N, C-alpha and C positions, 0 to 999 in steps of 0.2 A: 285850701286845706279841708280835706273829706271831715264830713261829723263825725266819722268812729275815728278819726286820727286824734280830734279836738277831746273826743269821749277817752282814748286811752292815752293820754297826756293828763287830762283833769283826774283820772284816777289813778296813776303814776306819781302827782305831787301828793293827792290825798295819804297813800300809804306809806308814804314819807314823813305826812306830819301824823300819823296814828303810829306809826315805829317810834319817832320822836316824843308821842306821849307817853307810850308804854314806858318808853327808856328813865320819860323823867319821873311819872308816878311808881316807876320802882324805886327811883334816887331819893324820892321824898319820904320811904317811909323809915322810921326808926329805926337805929341799927339793932333792937332788939325784935322788931317785926321782922324786918331783913334777914336775920339769921334765923330765926323761925320757920319764916317761909323755906331759906333754902335747906336747911335740917331737912325737913316734909318732904320736900322734891327729893333732895340726895336719899334718902329713907327709902320712897317708893322706886325711884330708879334702879338702888341698889337691890330691892327686893327683884323686882320685874327681872333684870339681866344676871342675878344669881352671883354678883360679884361684889368689891368692896371699893370704894372711892374715898377720898379724903375731901372732907369740904372744902378747904382752900384750892385745890384742883378744881372743883366742879365749880366754884364760884368764878376762877380765874377763865374757865372754856364759856361757862354764859357771860361774860363782858365781852371776850373774844367774839362771840356767836353772835351777841344783839347789835354789836357794831359791824360785825359781818353783814351781818343783812341791813342794818340800814346803808351801808355803804354800797350796796348792790340796787337797793332801791333808789339812792340818790344815781347811781350811773344808771340806770334805765328811765328815772324820770328826765334827767338834764340830756341825754340821749334822745330821747323818743322826743323832746321839746324843741332841741335846738340842732342835732347831731354835729355836736363839736368833736375837732380833734382833740381838745383839751379835755376831754369829757372825764378820763381816767383821775387828771389832776383833781379836777374839780370835785369829783366825789371822794379822793381822798382826803382834801382838804377841809372840805365841807364835815366828812365825818368827825375828821380828827378835832376840829376846832367846836363840831357839839361835844365832842369827849371832856373836852378841857371846860366848856361851860355846864357840864353834867359834874365835873368834879366842883366848881366853883356854887354851884344849887345845893352841895352835899356838906356843904361849910354850916350852911345854915339850919340843916336839920340832925337834929338830939342824936348822939353816939357817933355821926357818920364825920369823914373829913374829909380834905382834899388831897389825892396821893398823887404823885407823879407816875410810880408803879404804874395806875391803874389807868392814866392817859396813853402810857408806851403799850399796855396791853390792849387797850381799846384800839390804839392805832395800829397793831399788828392786824388785827381782826379785821379793819377798815382797808389794808393794804391786800390782804387776804381775797376779801369781799372783791375790790377790784381788781386784782388778776383775775382771779374766775371770771367777774364779768366781762371783762377785756378778749378772756380765749373764746369764752360762750358766744360775746359777739364777732368775733373774727371766722369763728364756725358756721355762723349761721350765714354773715357774708358769703362765705365762699362755696357756702351750699345753694343759694341764690344767684351767685355769679355763673357754676356751672348749669345751674337751671335754665338759665337765660340763653347759655350758648346753646345749649337744646333745644331750642325753641318753645320753652317751657318759660309761663309767667309766675 
């Protein structure tokens, strides 16, 4: 295995761990801190875009996006490490299991709670990320295959 590939795989897994760490740290915020951070972000976003958004909508989208990002990273790390046909399933299941552990973690944070609805939203984000990863991978492989047929490497 080439050194560049090993470095790529290592960076891929480090990014997965960083993303998990960010999600963990956001979930570790007490409810009041989390709400204040969300409200501040929403206020700034609305001012920047010149629109009005509901807090619940933005928080739901944030849940989806953070777990979509995690599934993209897991998909990339698993595929780059093992090149498995089961990569989409592993990425989806792995991300969804992390969503469950995230909700369990919140049981122990003041003002936070275990919510099945959050797991569903997170899993929808995970599925979206896996689909985006799968489609992107197929496009890349198709382009590479066409390049190889034309004598390019």
